[in-house]
Structure formats: structure tokens, C-alpha cells
C-alpha positions as CSV (number, residue, x, y, z in Angstrom):
1,V,0.0,0.0,0.0
2,G,1.3,3.5,-0.4
3,Y,0.0,7.0,-0.3
4,A,-2.3,8.8,-2.7
5,R,-0.6,10.6,-5.6
6,G,-2.0,13.3,-7.8
7,K,-5.0,15.6,-7.0
8,A,-6.0,13.8,-3.8
9,A,-2.7,14.8,-2.1
10,T,-2.9,18.5,-3.1
11,T,-6.6,19.0,-2.1
12,L,-6.0,18.4,1.5
13,R,-3.6,21.4,1.8
14,K,-4.7,25.0,1.5
15,P,-2.8,26.8,-1.3
16,D,-0.4,29.4,0.1
17,E,-0.4,32.6,-2.0
18,K,0.9,35.0,0.6
19,R,4.1,35.8,-1.3
20,K,2.2,36.3,-4.6
21,L,-0.2,38.6,-2.9
22,A,2.6,40.5,-1.2
23,R,4.4,40.9,-4.6
24,D,1.2,42.2,-6.2
25,A,0.5,44.6,-3.4
26,K,4.1,46.0,-3.5
27,R,3.8,46.4,-7.3
28,E,0.6,48.3,-7.0
29,R,2.0,50.5,-4.2
30,K,5.1,51.3,-6.2
31,A,3.0,52.2,-9.3
32,G,0.8,54.5,-7.2
33,E,3.9,56.2,-5.8
34,R,5.3,56.6,-9.3
35,R,2.0,58.2,-10.5
36,A,2.0,60.6,-7.5
37,K,5.6,61.6,-8.1
38,E,4.9,62.2,-11.8
39,E,1.8,64.3,-10.9
40,K,3.8,66.3,-8.4
41,L,6.6,66.9,-11.0
42,R,3.9,68.0,-13.5
43,R,2.4,70.5,-11.0
44,L,5.9,71.9,-10.2
45,K,6.7,72.3,-13.9
46,N,3.3,74.1,-14.5
47,A,4.0,76.4,-11.5
48,K,7.4,77.2,-12.8
49,R,6.0,77.9,-16.3
50,A,3.3,80.2,-14.8
51,E,5.9,82.0,-12.8
52,L,8.0,82.6,-15.9
53,D,5.0,83.8,-17.8
54,R,4.2,86.2,-15.0
55,K,7.7,87.5,-15.0
56,M,7.6,87.9,-18.8
57,V,4.4,89.9,-18.5
58,L,6.0,92.2,-15.9
59,I,9.1,92.6,-18.0
60,R,7.0,93.4,-21.1
61,E,5.0,96.0,-19.1
62,V,8.1,97.7,-17.7
63,A,9.9,97.7,-21.0
64,G,6.8,99.1,-22.8
65,W,6.5,96.1,-25.0
66,S,2.9,95.4,-24.0
67,N,1.6,98.2,-26.3
68,P,-1.8,97.3,-27.6
69,S,-0.7,98.2,-31.1
70,N,-1.8,96.3,-34.2
71,D,1.2,97.4,-36.2
72,P,3.7,94.5,-36.2
73,E,6.6,96.7,-37.4
74,K,6.1,99.0,-34.5
75,E,5.8,96.1,-32.0
76,K,9.1,94.7,-33.4
77,A,10.8,98.0,-33.1
78,L,9.5,98.4,-29.5
79,S,10.5,95.0,-28.4
80,G,13.9,95.3,-30.0
81,G,13.5,91.9,-31.7
82,I,14.3,89.9,-28.5
83,D,12.5,86.6,-28.4
84,E,10.8,85.0,-25.5
85,E,13.3,82.1,-25.4
86,T,16.2,84.4,-24.9
87,M,14.3,86.4,-22.2
88,A,13.4,83.2,-20.4
89,R,17.0,82.0,-20.5
90,L,18.1,85.3,-19.0
91,I,15.4,85.1,-16.3
92,Q,16.3,81.5,-15.3
93,E,20.1,82.0,-15.1
94,D,21.8,83.8,-12.3
95,F,22.2,87.4,-13.0
96,D,25.4,88.3,-14.7
97,P,25.7,92.0,-15.7
98,K,28.0,91.3,-18.6
99,V,25.8,88.6,-20.2
100,F,22.7,90.7,-19.6
101,G,24.3,93.8,-21.0
102,K,25.5,92.0,-24.1
103,A,22.1,90.5,-24.7
104,M,20.4,93.9,-24.3
105,E,22.9,95.6,-26.7
106,E,22.5,92.9,-29.4
107,N,18.7,92.5,-29.2
108,V,17.0,95.5,-27.6
109,Y,19.1,98.7,-27.5
110,N,20.6,98.5,-31.0
111,D,20.6,101.0,-33.8
112,E,17.0,100.0,-34.8
113,F,15.8,100.9,-31.4
114,Y,17.4,104.3,-31.3
115,N,16.4,105.2,-34.9
116,H,12.7,104.4,-34.3
117,P,10.7,107.6,-34.0
118,E,8.8,108.2,-30.8
119,D,5.1,108.8,-31.4
120,E,4.4,109.6,-27.8
121,W,6.9,112.5,-27.4
122,T,6.0,115.8,-28.8
123,K,8.4,118.6,-29.4
124,D,7.8,121.9,-27.6
């Protein structure tokens, strides 16, 4: 006589799936943490972008570039031809007077800026 082989021997014992359940729970927890981290990073990037946009609006107002003019030539002359990418780079970096002065000389305060006639000033 011997002992039962096959299905009869395995049905007496309860299957142990603790490890499998623990692995699945850990996998789900890690995925949730990853999603939360990505969402936080997305929020931080959006906040940084909003801050840069706010700074750009302030700079444009101070520099007089926010003129509600419909004349693109006049707007280009007022803005000095500086693009937002250059301005954003200057804002993000640490302030270096030499780099800032060079960028302003090349893009904003060039001959085109000084040769542009002022409509707002009247001669007495």
C-alpha cells in the first residue's frame, strides 16, 4: 500500500499565496507612488511655467512692449527683436551683468531701437 498521488494529495492542503499577494501589493504600491511623483513633477513644472509667464508679462509692461498696437513693425521695433526664449533664459540663469548687457545691446538697444521715431513724445 502506499499513499495517494495526484490531485487527492494536493486538495488536503490550502494553497499558500501570501508571497504572490505581497508581490502584487508591492507592485501596485510602487505604481501609485510613481504616479503621485509624476503628478507632483507636472504640477511643479506648470507652476514654474506660470511664474516665468508672470515675469515675462511684468518685463514686457516695464519695458513698454505690451503696447496694444496692431502694427507688427512698431511692435518689433519696440521689443527690439528679442525673443521669449532668450528672455526666459536670462530670467532663469543667475544674473550676470556682462551677459545681460551683451544681450540687451544685441537685441534691444541696438541702432534700430534708437532710430525708431517716438510717437508719444512731442516737441515743444
